N, C-alpha and C positions, 0 to 999 in steps of 0.2 A: 378832575382827578379820579373820582369814583368810576367814571366811565372808562378811563384808561386802565384802571386796576381790573375792572370787569373784563375788558378785552384781553388783557394780559393773562388773566386767569383762564378764560376760554381757550386762548391759544395754547397755553400749557396743557390744559385738559385734552384738547384735540390731538396734540402731539403725542401724549401718553396713550390715548386710545389707538392711534395709528401704530405706535410701537408695539402695543400689546396684541393687536389684531393681525399683525403681519409676522411672517417667519423671519424676523431679524436674527442675525447670527453675530455673536460677539466673541471677542478674544480678550486676553488680559496678559500684559507683560509680567515677568519675562516670558518669551515665547516658549511654549511647552513642547520642546524637542527632546529626543533621546540623546542628551549630551553624553559623549563618550568618556568613560573613566580613562585616565592616562596610565602610563606604564610604570607606575610606582604604587606601593601600598604603604609608604612611609612619608606622608600620609596618602591615602586614596583621595583623588579629587577629580571632578568633572571639568571638562573644558569645551567651550564653543565660542568662537570669536571671529572677528575679521570677515564678516559675511558678504557674499555676493549673491544677489537674487536676480534671476533673469526670467522673462516670459518667453517661452519657446513653444510654438504650436498651441498657443492658448492655455498652456499650463506652466506652473512655476517650478523652478529648480533653485535650491539654495546650496551653495558651496561654502563650507564652514571649516575653519582651521581644525586640524587634528580630530576629524569626526569619523574616520574609517570608512568614508563613502560620502554620499551627498543625499540631500532630501528632495522629495517631490511632493507637489500638492496641486489639486485642481481648484482649490478655493481659498488658499492662504489661511486656512483654519486647521485642517488636518494634514499632517505631514508624515510620509513614510520614507524609510531609509532605503537607498539603493546602494548595494555593495558592488562596485565595478570590478572589471578584470584587472589583472596585475599590471596593465599598461598605465592605468590611472594612478597618479601619486597620492595615495590616501592619507598619509601622515605628514602633511605639509602645513605650513602657515600661509595664510592670506591667499587662498586660491581665487583667481579672477578669470572671468570669461568674456567672450565677445562672440556674437553670431555673425558669420560671413557666409553668404550664399547658402543658407539653410543648414549650416554646419556650426556646431559649438566648438570654439577653440579655448583651451585653458592654459594659463601660466600660473606659477606660484613662486613664493619666495625661494630664491637660490636654487631652483630646480632647473637642470640643464636641458630639459625637453619641453617642447610645446606639444600637447596632445589634442585630439579632436574626436568628435562623434557627430553623426547625424541622427542617432537614435539613443538619446540618453536614458530612456526607460529600460533599455536592454542591458545597460551597464557595460557595453562594449566600446572601447576606445582604442585609438591607434595613434602612433607617433606622427606628428606633422612636421616637426623640426627636431632632429636628435641632438643638435648642438647649438642651442640658443645662446647667442653671444652676450646677451645682457642678463646678468644674474644678480639682481638687486632685490632686496626684501620689499614686501608690500606692493606688488605691481597692480596696475589697472590698465584696461584697454578701452579705447574709444574709436569706433568706426565712424568716420565723418560722412556727410551726405554725398560727397564726391567720390567715395570709395577709398579715401586715404585712411591709413591706420596709424593711431598714436598710442604710445606707451608711456605711462607715468609710474614712477617708483621712488622709494626712499624710506628709510627707517633708521634714524640716527639722531643723536643729540649734538652732532657736529657738522653733518653734511645736509644739503637741502633735498627737497623733492626735485627729481630730475625728469625731463621730458625728452622723448625720442620720437622720430617717425620710423615706422616699420613698413617693409614691403608686405602687403596683405596676402601675397601668395606664398612667400618663403619665410616670413617673419624675420628676415635679416634687417638690421638697422640701415636706415637711409639718412645720411648726413650726420652731424655731430650732436652730442647731448647738450641740453640746455638746462641751466639752473633756473628753477621756477619759484619755489617757496622756501624761505628760511625763517628761523625764529626771530621774533621781535618782542621777547617777553617783557622788556622794560616798558613797552608801550601797550602790549596786549595782555591784560591780566589773566585771561583764560589759558595762557601758555605757561603760567607758573606751576612747577611740578610738585604740588601737594594736593591732598584730598579736596580741599576747598579753595585752591589757588592762593593761599596765604603766601606772602612774600618769602622767597627762598633764594638765598645767594649761593647756596652750596651745590645745587644740581641744575642742569639745563634740561629743558623739555625735549622729549623725542618728537620730532616732526616726521610724521609717518602716515600710512594708511590712505594713500591718494585714491581719488575717484573723480571721474569727469563726466559731465552731461552737457549736451548742447540743447539750448532752449531759445527759440526765436532769434537764431543767428549768433547767439553769444555762448561762450564756453565757460562753464562753471566748474572750476577746479577745486575740489574739496580735499581737506587734509585733517589728520587727527593730531591732537596734543592733549595734555602734556605727558601722559603715560597710561598704559592700559590697565595698570593695577589700581588706579585712582578713581574715586567717585566723580572727580571733575573731568574725566575723559570726555572729550567733546570733538565735534567736527566744525571746522571753520571753512570759509569759502572765499576764493578770489574769482574775478571775472575778467574776461578778455574777448576781443573781437577775433582773435586768432588762436588756433589750438595750442601753439607753443609760446603764446604770450607776445609782449609782456602782459602780466596779470596785475590787476589792481584789487586791493581789498574791498570786498563788498560792504555796503553800509551796515547791514545787519550781520553781526557776528558775536559769538559762534552761532551758526544757524541750527545746530543740534546740540542741546545742552540740558542735562538733568542731574544736578549734583546731589539731590536729596529726595526723600520720600522712602518708599519701601526699598528701592534700590537706587544706586547712583551709577551714572555712566551712559553715554550716548555717542561714543566716538568710534572711529574706524569702521565705517559702514559703507553701504552702497545705496544709491538712489535709483529707483526704477519705477516704471509704470505698470499698473495692473491692466486687465483686459478691458476695462472701461475707460482707460485714459487717466485715471487718478494716479498721482505721484505718491510714493512712499519712501521712507528712509529707514533702513534697518541698521542698527549699530550694536556696540558691544557694552555689556553690563559688567561692572566690577563686583565680584564677590571677594576674591583675593584674601581669603582667610587661611585656608590650608596651603595655598601656593599663590604667587602673584598672578599666574595664568589660570586661576580658577574663575571662569567667566561664563556669561550667558549672553543671550541676544534680546534686543528690544526693538519693537516695530512702532514707527510713528508716521502719521499722515504728513505729507509735505505739500506745500503750496508755493506758487509764484504769485505775488500780489500785482496790482495794476501797474507798478513801476518795475516789474520783473525781478523783484527781490525774492530770494529763496528763503524759506523758513520751514523747519520741521516743528510741528506742534507737539510739545512735550508736556503741556499743562495737564495735570491729572493723568500723566502718562503711565501710571501703574494701576489705573482703574479700568474697568471694562469699557471697550469701545466697539462700535459696529463695523463689521467688514461689509462694505456696501456692494450692491449689485447694480449700480448705476454710476454715472458721473456725478460727483459732488463738487461743491464750491467753497465750503467752509468747514472748520473743525466742529462747529456746533451740530452739524448734521450727523456726526458720528457718536455723540454722547447720549447714551440711553437714560441718563439722569438717575443711575443707580449709585448711591453713595456707600461709603465704607461704614458698616454697622458694628464692626468687631473691635475697633481700636481700644485697647486697654480695658475691655470689659472683663467681668469676673470669670476666672478660670478655676476649674477643679481638675486634678490629674490623678491617675492611678498610682504613680510613683515618680520619683525624680532622681536622676543621677546627680550625686552631690556637686560635681563640677566636671569640667572637661578642659583639655589643653588645646590651644590653637597656635599655629605658626604665625606669630604676630608681625615680625619684622624680618624681611628677606633682603634688605638693601645691601648688607655686608656679605652676601653670599650664603650665609647659613641662617636658618630660622631661629628666632628667639621664642621659646615656648612660653606661652602666657596662660595661666589658669583663669578660667572664667566660670561664673556661677551658672548652672543649668536651671535657672529659675523658670517656673511655669509662666511667668509674665512675658517671657520671650516669645511665647506662642502668638501674641498679638501686639507686639511693640512696633510694628512697621519698620523692621530692620532686618534685612536679609543676612547680615553678618552675625547675628546672634540666634541661638536656638534653644529650645527645651528638648531634653532627652529623657525618656523613661529609663528605668534602671535595667531594662531587658528588651528583647525583641519578641516577647511572648504575646500570645493572642489574648492575654488578660490585661494588656495595657490599653489605656483609653484617656481621653480628656473630654470635659464638658465646658462649653462656652455659654455663658448667660448674657444674652443681648440686653437684659435689664428692662425690656418692655416688649410687648408684642410688635413684631415687625414683619413686613412682607419681604421675604428673601427671594431674590431672583438668580443669584449666582454665588458660587463658592470657589475658592482657590486654596489648595493645600500644597504648601511648599516643603518638600522633604529635605532634611538636613543629613549630612554625612557625619555620624558620630560612631567612632570605633569601626569604621568600614574598612574592609580589606578586599577591594575589588579592582580589577584592571580590565581595560579594553571593553569588548562587548561580550556578554554572556546571556544565554537564554533565561537564566534565573533572575536577571535584573528587572524587577517589576515590584510595584507596591500593591498590596491587597488590603482593603479596609472597608468599613461601612460607615455611613453617616445616618444617624437617626435624629428625629426632631420631636419636640414636645412643647406644649403650652403651659404645663404645670409641673414638669420634672417628675411626673409619676407614670403617666401613660406615654409610651414611646412608639413612634411609627418609623418605618424604614423610608429614608429619603434617597439615599444613594447606596447601591450594593455593588461594590467592586471586590467582593470576596473571591471571585474567579478571574480577576483581571490578568491579562497576558501582555499588556503593553507597558513599556517603560515611560512613565510620565512624571518626572521629578517636580514639575510645577503644574500639577493637575488642576486645570480650570474646568468647572462644570457649570454650564448655563442650564438652569432647570427648564423643563418643558412648560411648566406653569409655576408661577410664584406660590410659595407656601407661607402661611401666617404662623409664626412661631416665636418663642422666646429662647428656647434652649436647643442646642445642637450637641450631639454626642458622637465623637469619632472613636471607633474601635479599631485597633490594629488586628489584622489577620495574618499578614506575612510581610516581613521586612527582609530584603535580599541579603543584607550583611550588616553587622553592627547592631546598634540599638534602634528602637522605634524613636525617631527624632524629627521634629518639625521646626523650621525656622519661622514660619508664620502661617496661621490659618486665618484666611481673610474672607469675610462675608459681605456681600453687596446687595443692596435693595433699598427699601423705603420704610419710614414709619411716620407717625403723625407729628413728629417734632417739626417746628418751623425753622426755616433757614435763619441764621443769625443776622443781626443788624449789620449795616455797612460800617467799614472802617473809615471814619471821617477825619480822625485826628492822628496824624503821624508826621514824623520828621525824616528828612533824607539829607544827609550832609556828606559832601565829598571829603575824603581824607586828604592829608598832605601828600600821601601816595595816591595819585589820581586814579589808580586802578581800583581803588576801594571806595565804596559808599557805605555809610553807617545809617541803618534804618532803626527807628523806634516808633512804636505805636501803642495806643491805649487798648488793652485787651478788651475784646468784645464778649459780652455775656453769651454763654451757650456755644461759642465757637470752639471747635475741636482743633482747627488748624487754619493756616493762612497760605494763600498763594500769591507771591509777589510777582506782578507782571511789569516788565520794563522793556525799554527799547530806545532807539535814537530819535524817534519821532513820537509825538503824543498819540497819533493814530496808528502806530505800529509797535504796540507793546507785545512783541513776539516772544521775548524771553520769559521763562517761568522758573520760579524757585519756591518749592513747597516746604513748609515747616509745620511741625506740630508742637504744641505746648510752649510757644515762644512769643515774646512781644518785642524782641529786638534781634537784629541780624546785621552782620557785615558781609557784603558781597564783594569779592575781590577780582571779579572777572571783567572789569571795564576796560575800554579803550581810552587811553589818556587824552586823545585828541578829539573826543566826541562829547556832545551834550547827551544827557539821558533824561528820560521821563519815567516816573514810577507811580504805580497804584497798588493797593493791597486788597485782595478779595478774602473774605472770611467764609468758612464752610463748616458744616457739621453733618449729622446724619440726615438732616432735613433738606439740604441743598447748598448751593453756592450763592453768596451775595457779593456782587461786584463792588469794587471800591467806590467810595463816594467822592474822591477827588484825585487829581493827578498832580504830582510835584515834579518840577524841572530842576535839574542841577546842571550848571554850566561846566565847561571843561577848563 
């Protein structure tokens, strides 16, 4: 046993030395894009959703709902906005693309034209089909190996996902439409239309956001449910040997699911390969406070296992992860082992707005304004839907985070909130300017990050430090806020300290409810654990689903398939690391 522990310790040490000695590059969800403010100031809100990412000429292009253009990157880390000519439909929902003969073709929800370009960097597009016959929301395109083109679309709580074949030269439909995916919410808990998929007999889910990939001769037709404004927004997948089916539900579902943590939501996305052949899934995050369509994007690594089952790895999906420069084979290769150091640590602030109003309930067509407390504790509560606001936007506003012990800080993320903002569309003034200082004694301060002259719009500003710093205190000072008050939904600090990882969770129960879509979990709290990650799946060796919680020792998960067995384990984590569960429990169907 001692020998095994020694080997494990050396392996961990060697991995850390490798990570620190190489130029690893990390990112952290939500994706740090310049999300566009929409055309209202009552209230102002940002939107970015329904993403399509493609690799074209070894570079990446992201097409995102209502963005006023599209984004370009050479490395999947830094993204710049391209504002196209007036041929391109900039203010549309669910833009989707396909590459045919070195040309990008684009369709979008309810848009009557198909547009194309061979030079997306230039922003110059032209019309490929001025009278596209199929005008359905949430379209997706798949070019098969034999050159045949397929179109999938649908966005409704009444009608299914439809499939069509198109002529790849004219984009005219070939043959009849085929119904492919409909709701089965009484069997599939992940389709129940509530934040956490709790049973709901009043509303039906939206079945929407189609996407398709071909892998080893099989077609993976993906779809989103139950609604974009919900934390439970997810992507499921069906599989077929033919592009228009019939399709069969995959064993692992939903394949992209993240209902809790700093943010919730992992639905209506696209699945693509990077330049090294790795698969990724980019989906939609629900903020949905100021407006149901207040949304962001999340990026997750995606894998096909030995049985060709597809799964997006969402475990610790709001912690930093590595963007690789080679082909990888497992999620573990992407985790730099930087843990969250900031959760519920001590906070001091310059001032606090007494309270604020949010649009809490939009289901009846009009928002219900709810007053919330602008508590300083909101700065590090791991909840994107709450925030702290200073009483002004002055350069005298600040906050101090006490990590409560000396820690090695590797990365920071500051997520700005919209409090009293009056902004629309894109403006040159939309940028945040601030500084971050650090101290070991709260007396002598040194500059860590100076963004006092920043010109980039970065609402979810993630900064990986060139070298880790050892500190206990971090002070953030406002320099410039583009509109409204200086406000932060969460300031998140990642790194390491000398705390040991918690003990394993060995004692827990998992009981299936009379409603078989639900499992009720309960476990003995572990000393020093900050939170728990429940891993589960339909096979003991395929625990691909992840559900993260903080400060809990019981949980009901409502997203099960009534006709499947499930296996569960619970990992404990804290600032010192992750301890995998000590046992696995099976529940029958």
